[in-house]
C-alpha positions in Angstrom: 0.0 0.0 0.0 1.4 3.4 -0.9 2.0 5.6 2.1 0.0 8.8 2.5 3.2 11.0 2.3 4.2 9.3 -0.9 1.0 9.8 -2.7 1.2 12.3 -5.6 -0.9 15.5 -5.0 -3.4 16.0 -7.8 -2.3 19.6 -8.4 1.4 18.7 -9.0 0.9 18.1 -12.7 -0.8 21.5 -13.0 2.1 23.3 -11.4 4.6 21.4 -13.6 2.6 22.3 -16.7 2.6 26.1 -15.7 6.3 25.9 -14.9 7.0 24.6 -18.4 4.7 27.2 -19.9 6.7 29.9 -18.1 10.0 28.6 -19.4 8.8 28.3 -23.0 6.4 31.3 -23.4 7.9 33.6 -20.8 4.7 34.2 -18.8 1.4 32.7 -17.8 -2.1 34.2 -17.7 -3.5 36.2 -14.8 -5.9 33.4 -13.9 -3.0 30.9 -13.9 -0.9 33.2 -11.6 -3.8 33.3 -9.2 -3.9 29.5 -9.2 -0.2 29.2 -8.3 -0.5 31.9 -5.6 -3.3 30.1 -3.9 -1.5 26.8 -4.2 1.4 28.4 -2.3 -0.8 29.6 0.5 -2.1 26.0 1.2 1.3 24.8 2.5 0.6 21.2 1.4 3.6 18.9 1.6 2.8 17.2 -1.6 3.2 20.4 -3.5 6.5 21.6 -2.1 8.9 20.2 -4.8 6.6 21.4 -7.6 6.5 24.9 -6.1 10.2 24.9 -5.5 10.7 24.3 -9.3 8.1 26.9 -10.1 9.7 29.7 -8.0 13.1 28.7 -9.3 11.8 29.4 -12.8 10.4 32.7 -11.6 13.7 33.6 -10.0 15.5 33.0 -13.4 13.0 35.4 -15.1 13.5 38.1 -12.5 17.3 37.9 -12.7 17.0 38.5 -16.5 15.0 41.6 -15.8 11.7 40.2 -17.2 8.3 40.9 -15.7 4.8 39.4 -16.2 1.9 37.8 -14.5 4.3 35.3 -12.8 5.3 38.1 -10.4 1.8 37.9 -8.8 2.5 34.3 -7.6 5.0 35.6 -5.0 4.0 36.1 -1.3 6.4 38.4 0.3 5.4 37.5 3.9 5.5 33.7 3.8 8.5 31.7 5.1 7.8 28.4 3.3 10.9 26.5 2.1 9.9 27.0 -1.5 9.8 30.8 -1.1 13.1 31.6 0.5 15.1 31.8 -2.8 12.5 33.9 -4.7 12.1 36.2 -1.7 15.9 36.8 -1.7 16.1 37.4 -5.4 13.1 39.7 -5.6 14.5 41.8 -2.8 17.8 42.1 -4.7 16.5 42.4 -8.3 13.0 43.6 -7.7 11.7 47.1 -8.6 9.5 49.5 -6.6 6.5 48.1 -8.5 7.4 44.5 -7.5 7.8 45.3 -3.8 4.9 47.7 -3.2 2.7 46.5 -0.4 0.7 49.6 0.6 -1.5 51.6 -1.6 -3.7 54.5 -0.5 -5.7 56.6 -2.9 -7.7 59.8 -2.4 -11.3 59.0 -3.3 -11.5 62.1 -5.5 -9.1 60.4 -8.0 -10.9 57.2 -9.0 -14.2 55.4 -9.0 -15.2 53.3 -6.0 -12.9 50.3 -5.5 -14.9 47.1 -4.9 -14.3 45.5 -1.5 -12.5 48.6 -0.1 -13.8 49.8 3.3 -15.9 53.0 3.2 -13.4 55.7 4.2 -12.3 59.1 3.0 -9.7 57.2 0.9 -9.1 53.7 -0.5 -6.5 51.5 1.1 -5.0 48.3 -0.2 -2.5 46.4 2.0 -1.1 43.1 0.7 1.9 40.8 1.0 1.5 39.8 -2.7 4.2 41.0 -5.0 3.5 43.3 -8.0 0.2 44.7 -6.8 0.8 48.1 -8.5 0.3 46.2 -11.7 -2.5 43.8 -10.6 -6.0 44.7 -12.0 -8.2 46.3 -9.4 -12.0 46.1 -9.8 -13.8 49.5 -9.6 -17.3 50.5 -10.4 -16.0 51.8 -13.8 -14.2 48.6 -14.6 -10.7 47.1 -14.0 -7.6 49.3 -13.8 -4.1 49.1 -12.4 -2.5 51.6 -10.0 0.7 51.6 -12.1 -1.1 52.8 -15.2 -3.0 55.4 -13.1 0.3 56.7 -11.7 1.7 57.6 -15.1 -0.1 60.9 -14.8 1.4 61.5 -11.4 4.7 62.7 -10.0 6.5 61.9 -6.7 6.0 64.7 -4.2 7.3 63.1 -0.9 9.7 60.2 -0.6 9.9 58.9 3.0 13.1 57.6 4.5 13.6 53.9 5.5 12.7 52.5 8.9 9.3 54.1 9.2 6.4 52.2 10.7 3.1 51.6 8.9 1.4 54.0 11.4 3.9 56.8 10.5 3.4 56.2 6.8 -0.4 56.2 7.2 -0.3 59.5 9.2 1.7 61.2 6.5 -0.9 60.2 3.9 -3.8 61.1 6.0 -2.4 64.6 6.7 -1.8 65.1 2.9 -5.3 63.9 2.0 -7.0 66.1 4.6 -8.3 63.1 6.7 -6.2 63.8 9.8 -4.5 66.8 11.5 -0.9 66.9 12.6 -0.4 64.6 15.6 0.3 66.0 19.1 3.4 63.9 19.6 6.1 62.7 17.2 8.7 60.0 17.7 11.4 62.0 16.0 12.2 65.4 14.5 12.7 64.0 11.1 8.9 63.5 10.9 8.5 67.3 11.0 9.9 67.7 7.5 7.5 65.1 6.1 4.6 66.6 8.0 5.3 70.0 6.5 5.2 68.7 3.0 2.1 66.6 3.8 0.4 69.6 5.3 1.5 71.7 2.3 -0.3 69.2 0.0 -3.4 69.5 2.1 -3.1 73.3 2.1 -3.0 73.2 -1.7 -5.9 70.8 -1.8 -3.9 68.4 -4.1 -5.5 64.9 -4.4 -2.7 62.3 -3.8 -1.8 58.7 -3.8 0.7 56.8 -1.6 2.4 53.6 -2.6 5.2 51.8 -1.0 6.5 48.8 1.1 6.2 48.5 4.8 9.2 50.8 5.5 9.3 53.5 2.8 6.6 55.1 0.7 6.1 57.7 -2.0 3.3 60.2 -2.1 2.3 61.2 -5.6 0.4 64.2 -6.9 -0.8 65.0 -10.4 1.9 66.0 -12.8 0.5 69.5 -13.2 1.3 70.1 -9.5 4.9 68.9 -9.8 6.4 72.4 -10.3 4.7 73.6 -7.1 5.9 70.6 -5.1 9.5 71.0 -6.5 9.7 74.5 -5.1 8.4 73.4 -1.8 10.6 70.3 -1.4 13.8 72.2 -2.5 13.3 74.9 0.2 16.1 74.5 2.8 14.8 73.4 6.2 16.9 76.1 7.8 14.9 78.7 5.9 11.7 77.4 7.5 13.3 77.4 10.9 14.5 81.0 10.5 11.0 82.1 9.3 9.4 80.5 12.4 12.0 82.1 14.7 11.6 85.6 13.2 7.8 85.3 13.6 8.0 84.0 17.2 6.3 80.7 16.2 9.0 78.7 18.0 11.8 79.6 20.4 15.5 78.6 20.0 15.1 75.6 22.3 12.2 74.2 20.1 14.2 74.9 17.0 17.1 72.9 18.4 14.8 70.1 19.3 13.5 70.0 15.8 16.8 70.1 14.1 18.3 67.5 16.5 15.7 64.9 15.6 14.4 64.5 19.2 10.9 63.2 19.9 8.5 66.2 20.3 5.5 67.0 22.4 5.7 70.7 22.1 2.5 72.5 20.9 4.6 75.2 19.2 6.3 72.6 17.1 2.9 71.6 15.7 2.2 75.3 14.9 5.6 75.4 13.2 4.4 72.8 10.7 1.4 74.8 9.7 3.3 78.1 9.6 5.9 76.5 7.4 3.3 75.1 5.0 1.8 78.6 4.7 5.3 80.1 4.2 5.9 77.6 1.4 2.6 78.5 -0.2 3.6 82.2 -0.3 7.0 81.4 -1.6 5.6 79.3 -4.4 3.1 82.0 -5.4 5.8 84.7 -5.5 8.2 82.6 -7.5 5.6 81.6 -10.0 4.4 85.2 -10.3 8.0 86.4 -11.0 8.5 83.6 -13.6 5.2 84.6 -15.2 6.2 88.3 -15.3 9.6 87.4 -16.7 8.0 85.4 -19.4 5.6 88.1 -20.3 8.4 90.7 -20.4 10.4 88.5 -22.7 7.5 88.0 -25.0 6.9 91.8 -25.2 10.6 92.4 -25.8 10.5 89.9 -28.7 7.5 91.6 -30.2 9.2 95.0 -30.1 12.2 93.5 -31.9 9.9 92.2 -34.7 
């Protein structure tokens, strides 16, 4: 009698077939990728070797710089023996689109997403690789976030080693859902809060995408020049403006610049004042550039 552990699992042939298809054709269908993904979640001993062979083939494709539906078969959170190699390789060779695990979208930017909780914004958190390119069902039909982002530009890039809660706070400030928190774990958050509050101040709809430690806040391309001026403003300039207007004192300024945790109410006011300062700076710079352009056009007309 054949032992239970030696019995061939009925899905092994299916996985072998899809592995061969990937090697020959370079990809599989979206539905087939879903099959493999759900096979991997079951953790059935009879499937282990077939899945090892599958993810080895996927690893080869990733190393060659190729992408396709096969990316969607990877679960970034699982520690199964057949996933360790692909997890290592996708971390080394993967792109931002491969590793994105958090997506937050202002509701003003797209039709309702099916299955998303009713909030002021849509949120998708997943451990599945490549979700920026995975079709999302909306009331207006399927779409991908990656395609949607082609009309957007990066406005804020967060540093590494930030928690999910910190990333969520940054987006919620920018989208107008939340106010600036009363306490901060470090002064470095102040810079991010200023840019987030500036986005809110400008009423720019935004999207956040990233992994569990670093994210990018995107705004529409037409707002990119405004965000460029704001983000390139030296932090010392904002400190000096707040000091000269008695928004903060020198001790608070030192705390902010030294990256200490803060519970100072005046530091919170500093964020709002700095966003208002950036708004005025942007308006003045754009007005000057407009006047220079108009003057140049008038000068060219006189020459003609």
